[in-house]
C-alpha positions as CSV (number, residue, x, y, z in Angstrom):
1,M,93.6,100.1,74.4
2,T,97.3,100.6,74.6
3,Q,98.3,103.9,76.2
4,R,101.0,106.0,74.7
5,P,104.3,106.2,76.6
6,K,104.3,108.9,79.3
7,S,106.8,111.7,79.0
8,I,108.6,112.2,82.2
9,A,111.3,114.5,83.6
10,L,113.9,113.7,86.3
11,I,114.9,116.2,89.1
12,G,118.1,115.3,90.9
13,C,121.1,113.3,89.8
14,G,122.7,111.9,93.0
15,M,123.8,108.4,94.0
16,V,120.4,106.8,93.5
17,A,119.9,108.2,90.0
18,S,121.5,105.1,88.5
19,A,118.7,102.9,89.8
20,Y,116.2,105.3,88.1
21,A,118.2,105.3,84.8
22,E,118.1,101.5,84.7
23,S,114.4,101.6,85.5
24,F,113.6,104.1,82.8
25,A,115.6,102.2,80.2
26,A,113.8,99.0,81.0
27,L,110.3,100.7,80.4
28,P,110.5,101.9,76.8
29,Q,106.9,101.1,76.2
30,D,105.8,103.0,79.3
31,L,107.8,106.2,79.3
32,T,110.2,108.6,77.5
33,L,112.6,110.8,79.3
34,L,112.2,114.5,78.3
35,G,115.1,115.7,80.3
36,V,116.9,116.2,83.6
37,L,117.1,119.1,86.0
38,T,119.9,119.4,88.6
39,R,121.5,122.3,90.5
40,S,124.2,122.5,87.8
41,A,123.6,121.9,84.1
42,S,126.9,120.1,83.9
43,S,125.7,117.4,86.2
44,A,122.6,116.8,84.1
45,E,124.6,116.8,80.9
46,R,127.0,114.2,82.4
47,F,124.1,112.0,83.5
48,L,122.6,112.2,80.0
49,A,126.0,111.5,78.3
50,R,126.4,108.3,80.4
51,H,123.0,107.1,79.3
52,Q,122.8,108.6,75.9
53,G,122.0,105.2,74.3
54,C,118.8,105.0,76.3
55,F,117.7,108.6,76.4
56,A,118.3,110.1,73.0
57,G,116.7,113.5,72.7
58,A,116.6,114.2,76.4
59,T,117.8,117.6,77.5
60,A,119.3,119.3,80.5
61,F,116.7,121.8,81.7
62,S,117.9,125.2,82.8
63,D,115.4,125.6,85.7
64,I,112.0,124.5,86.9
65,S,110.1,126.8,84.6
66,D,112.0,125.3,81.6
67,L,111.0,121.8,82.8
68,I,107.3,122.8,83.4
69,G,107.3,124.4,79.9
70,A,108.2,121.0,78.4
71,K,104.8,119.7,79.7
72,P,105.8,116.3,81.1
73,D,103.1,113.9,82.1
74,A,104.9,113.2,85.4
75,V,108.1,114.2,87.2
76,V,110.4,111.9,89.2
77,L,111.9,113.9,92.1
78,I,115.0,112.4,93.8
79,T,116.8,115.4,95.4
80,P,117.8,115.3,99.1
81,P,114.7,116.0,101.2
82,N,115.8,119.6,102.1
83,A,115.6,120.7,98.5
84,R,112.2,119.4,97.5
85,L,109.6,121.9,98.7
86,P,110.1,124.6,96.0
87,Y,110.0,121.9,93.3
88,V,106.8,120.4,94.7
89,E,105.2,123.8,95.0
90,A,105.9,124.6,91.4
91,L,104.9,121.2,90.0
92,A,101.7,121.0,92.1
93,G,100.8,124.5,90.9
94,A,101.2,123.3,87.3
95,G,99.2,120.2,88.0
96,I,102.0,117.7,87.2
97,P,102.0,114.3,89.0
98,I,105.0,113.7,91.2
99,L,106.8,110.5,92.1
100,M,109.3,111.2,94.8
101,E,112.2,109.3,96.4
102,K,111.8,108.6,100.1
103,P,111.6,110.2,102.6
104,V,108.7,112.6,102.0
105,E,110.5,115.3,104.0
106,R,112.9,115.7,107.0
107,D,110.3,115.6,109.8
108,F,106.7,114.5,110.2
109,A,105.2,118.0,110.2
110,A,107.0,119.0,107.0
111,A,106.0,115.7,105.4
112,R,102.4,116.2,106.3
113,D,102.4,119.8,104.9
114,L,103.9,118.6,101.6
115,V,101.3,115.8,101.3
116,S,98.5,118.3,102.1
117,L,99.9,120.7,99.4
118,C,99.6,118.1,96.7
119,A,96.2,116.9,97.9
120,A,94.9,120.5,97.9
121,K,96.0,120.9,94.2
122,G,94.6,117.5,93.3
123,V,98.0,116.3,92.2
124,P,99.0,112.6,92.5
125,L,101.9,112.1,94.8
126,G,103.7,108.8,95.0
127,I,106.7,107.8,97.2
128,V,109.3,105.3,96.2
129,L,108.9,102.8,99.0
130,Q,109.8,100.0,96.7
131,H,109.9,97.2,99.4
132,R,106.1,97.2,99.1
133,V,106.4,95.6,95.7
134,R,108.9,93.0,96.5
135,P,107.7,89.6,95.3
136,S,107.9,88.3,98.9
137,A,105.6,91.1,100.1
138,L,103.1,90.6,97.3
139,R,103.0,86.9,97.9
140,L,102.4,87.4,101.6
141,R,99.6,89.7,101.0
142,A,97.9,87.1,98.8
143,L,98.5,84.3,101.4
144,L,96.9,86.4,104.1
145,E,93.7,86.3,102.0
146,E,93.9,82.6,101.2
147,R,95.0,81.1,104.5
148,D,94.3,81.3,108.3
149,F,97.3,82.7,110.0
150,G,95.4,83.7,113.1
151,P,95.8,87.1,114.9
152,L,99.2,88.9,114.9
153,R,100.8,88.7,118.3
154,L,104.5,89.7,117.9
155,V,106.6,91.7,115.4
156,E,110.4,91.7,115.0
157,I,112.0,94.4,112.7
158,S,115.8,94.2,112.1
159,V,118.0,96.4,109.9
160,P,121.6,95.4,110.7
161,W,123.4,97.4,108.0
162,W,126.9,98.9,107.6
163,R,128.1,102.2,106.2
164,G,131.7,103.3,106.4
165,Q,132.7,106.7,107.6
166,S,133.3,107.8,104.0
167,Y,129.6,107.5,103.4
168,Y,128.9,110.1,106.1
169,D,131.8,112.4,105.0
170,E,129.7,113.6,102.1
171,L,128.5,117.1,102.9
172,G,125.1,117.1,104.6
173,R,124.7,113.3,104.8
174,G,123.3,112.2,108.1
175,T,122.5,115.8,109.2
176,I,119.2,117.2,110.4
177,A,119.4,120.1,107.9
178,R,119.7,118.0,104.8
179,D,118.4,114.5,105.6
180,G,116.3,114.9,108.7
181,G,118.2,112.2,110.6
182,G,120.3,109.1,110.4
183,V,119.6,105.4,110.0
184,L,115.9,105.6,110.6
185,I,114.9,108.1,107.9
186,S,117.6,107.2,105.4
187,Q,117.9,103.4,105.6
188,A,115.4,101.7,108.0
189,I,112.4,103.6,106.7
190,H,111.9,101.0,103.9
191,T,111.8,98.0,106.3
192,M,109.7,99.9,108.9
193,D,107.2,101.0,106.2
194,L,106.9,97.4,104.9
195,A,106.3,96.1,108.4
196,L,103.5,98.6,108.9
197,Q,101.7,97.3,105.8
198,F,101.2,94.0,107.6
199,A,101.2,94.9,111.3
200,G,99.2,98.1,111.1
201,P,99.9,101.3,113.0
202,V,102.0,101.6,116.1
203,S,100.4,103.3,119.0
204,E,103.4,104.0,121.3
205,V,107.2,103.5,121.5
206,T,110.0,103.4,124.0
207,A,113.4,103.8,122.4
208,M,117.2,104.4,122.6
209,C,118.9,106.3,119.8
210,H,122.6,106.9,119.7
211,T,125.7,107.5,117.6
212,S,128.2,104.7,117.9
213,A,131.9,105.1,118.1
214,F,132.1,103.8,114.5
215,H,130.9,107.1,113.0
216,E,131.4,110.8,113.3
217,M,128.0,112.2,112.4
218,E,125.3,114.4,113.7
219,T,122.5,111.9,114.0
220,E,121.8,108.3,115.1
221,D,123.4,105.2,113.6
222,F,122.0,102.9,116.3
223,V,118.4,102.5,117.4
224,S,116.7,99.9,119.6
225,A,112.9,100.4,120.3
226,G,110.0,98.6,121.8
227,L,106.7,99.0,119.9
228,R,103.1,98.6,120.9
229,F,100.8,98.2,117.9
230,E,97.2,99.4,117.8
231,N,96.0,95.9,117.2
232,G,97.5,94.8,120.5
233,A,100.7,93.1,119.1
234,M,104.0,93.9,120.7
235,G,107.2,94.5,118.7
236,S,110.9,95.3,118.6
237,L,113.0,97.4,116.2
238,F,116.7,97.2,115.8
239,A,118.3,99.5,113.2
240,S,121.9,100.4,112.6
241,T,124.5,101.3,110.1
242,A,127.3,100.3,112.5
243,T,127.0,96.5,112.2
244,Y,129.9,95.4,109.9
245,P,129.8,93.9,107.3
246,G,126.0,94.5,107.1
247,R,123.3,91.8,106.8
248,T,120.0,91.6,105.0
249,E,117.2,93.3,106.8
250,E,114.3,91.2,107.9
251,I,110.8,91.3,109.3
252,I,109.3,88.5,111.4
253,L,105.6,88.5,111.9
254,H,104.5,86.0,114.6
255,Y,100.9,85.1,114.0
256,A,98.9,82.7,116.2
257,H,99.4,79.8,113.8
258,V,102.6,80.7,111.9
259,S,105.7,82.8,112.1
260,V,106.4,84.6,108.8
261,T,109.9,85.9,107.9
262,L,110.3,88.5,105.1
263,R,114.0,88.7,104.1
264,S,114.4,90.6,100.9
265,A,112.7,88.6,98.1
266,E,112.5,85.5,100.4
267,L,109.4,84.5,102.3
268,V,109.6,81.8,105.0
269,L,106.5,80.4,106.7
270,S,107.2,78.4,109.9
271,W,103.9,76.7,110.9
272,H,103.3,75.8,114.5
273,G,102.6,72.2,113.3
274,G,106.2,71.9,112.2
275,E,105.9,72.5,108.5
276,T,108.2,75.1,106.9
277,E,107.6,76.7,103.5
278,T,110.2,78.8,101.7
279,I,109.2,81.0,98.7
280,G,111.7,82.9,96.7
281,A,115.3,83.7,97.7
282,A,117.0,86.6,99.4
283,Q,118.7,89.2,97.2
284,A,121.3,91.9,97.9
285,T,119.7,95.1,99.3
286,G,122.5,97.5,99.8
287,A,123.0,96.4,103.4
288,G,126.8,96.5,103.3
289,G,129.5,99.0,102.2
290,D,128.1,99.5,98.7
291,P,124.8,101.4,99.1
292,M,123.9,100.7,95.5
293,A,124.2,96.9,95.6
294,F,120.5,96.2,95.0
295,T,118.3,95.4,92.1
296,S,116.4,98.2,90.3
297,A,113.5,95.9,89.5
298,W,111.5,97.1,92.5
299,H,112.1,100.8,91.6
300,R,110.9,99.8,88.1
301,A,107.7,98.3,89.5
302,V,106.9,101.4,91.5
303,I,107.5,103.7,88.5
304,K,105.3,101.6,86.2
305,D,102.5,101.5,88.9
306,F,102.6,105.3,89.2
307,L,102.4,105.9,85.5
308,D,99.4,103.5,85.3
309,C,97.8,105.5,88.1
310,I,97.8,108.6,86.1
311,D,95.4,107.0,83.6
312,S,93.3,105.0,86.0
313,G,93.0,107.6,88.8
314,R,93.6,105.0,91.5
315,A,96.0,105.6,94.4
316,P,99.7,104.6,93.7
317,V,101.1,101.6,95.5
318,A,102.8,104.0,98.0
319,S,100.9,107.3,98.1
320,G,102.2,110.3,99.9
321,Q,99.4,110.0,102.5
322,S,100.2,106.3,103.2
323,A,103.9,107.2,103.7
324,L,103.0,109.5,106.6
325,E,102.5,106.5,108.9
326,V,106.2,105.6,108.9
327,H,107.2,109.2,109.2
328,A,105.1,109.5,112.4
329,L,106.7,106.4,113.8
330,I,110.2,107.6,113.1
331,E,109.5,110.9,114.8
332,A,108.1,109.2,117.8
333,I,111.1,106.9,118.1
334,V,113.6,109.8,117.8
335,K,111.6,111.8,120.4
336,S,111.6,108.8,122.8
337,G,115.3,108.3,122.3
338,A,116.0,111.9,123.2
339,T,113.7,112.1,126.2
340,G,113.9,108.5,127.6
341,Q,110.2,108.5,127.8
342,R,107.4,106.5,126.2
343,V,105.9,108.4,123.3
344,I,102.5,108.2,121.7
345,V,102.7,108.0,117.9
346,E,100.9,110.9,116.1
347,K,98.3,110.3,113.4
348,G,98.7,111.3,109.7
349,L,96.4,113.5,107.8
């Protein structure tokens, strides 16, 4: 039986809102937008005016009580992480499912508390870690079921991105108070999370974290880390927003029989016998000076999956609880970078 479109509300209207607007507009059979809540009503009204052809009838909510009173089936929350907790408390108290932009929160403890809050209220919480639904990632997951790659032995994670100083000149960007950190929690989190989906949890890290001379900012724009995975594999992580002009991030998984490269929507299998298979093609991912130079198709897939979960009761493709693993890894790397010591990675819930 065909389900009726879900009514949703959007909280937040920052830079990434355009990707959500494109996604909402592409899913007319799945959702209708009731309205938008931002810190100022004028921001919400401007957003709706820009997209009035797609969201006719949507309103600018005056406050969270006004939004809850509209009884949405779900809320998409895309504010900076420091502004989320009051909204999550109100929405969870009202029993409204929440799909939230990454990261969950600014640090691991706060993220764990927020996830626990939703779990205690029985409210579905999804996180927009859209790299999990890239075609290359989905195809690799299927291939791991079909073919013998052998045990995983080595992992390379690289996020060589670029952001100009103007990016960090926005008030609060790259600060502990608003974002919780720099390149790890704001950019590399996606690639790190995807790597963990295939490599499994990291047990310990040794890292360097620094701010390069390219940027004036509070937190790190350069990270180099050694990783030991729970399954015995070793790994390396390089992440930066100081590598002009920016290159597409990649994950290389070295199995006993094949090395697998995930590069955006491209999947390359280099078999030890000499055969190479290439599936798909790399796409822009916002690695360079334009942070929004990426397709909204992956956001759209996460949104549709979350709406489907409301009816089926299954876990979303990126649940709040599953996102805690990458938060724990980020915290361990930052701690190791600050102390110069090896750090054991905490467990999630």
